[in-house]
C-alpha positions, 0 to 999 in steps of 0.5 A: 500499500502507497499514499501518494500525495497531490498537491493543487494550488492556482496558477501564478498568474491567478489571483488569490482572494483567500491567501491574500485574505490570510495575508492581511489577518496575521498581522493583527493576530501577532504574525509578522514578515509574511509577505504573501500566502497562495492557498491551495488543497492537498488530496491523500490517495491511498494505493490499493498497490504500489506506487509504481510509474502505471499507478502514478500516471492513473493519479495524474489521470484523477488530477488532471479530471476531479482533483484540479480544475487545470484551466486555473490551477497547477497540481503536484503529484508525489509519493509520500514516503 
């Protein structure tokens, strides 16, 4: 059994209003030194078998089809080890 992580983030050219709201709230909560925040999503996919290239290819298809909106989001796939 293997765990694969899919991280999804807005593309750099897409505005991130939630990230900006978080960045503005941090100083009010006593946190300093943060110039920007971008919010994303993390998916943990448990595979029944090993995380070989075929399985990772299927996870990439999942990301492109369902987990990420590839028009406005980028994603990365990695095996948690």
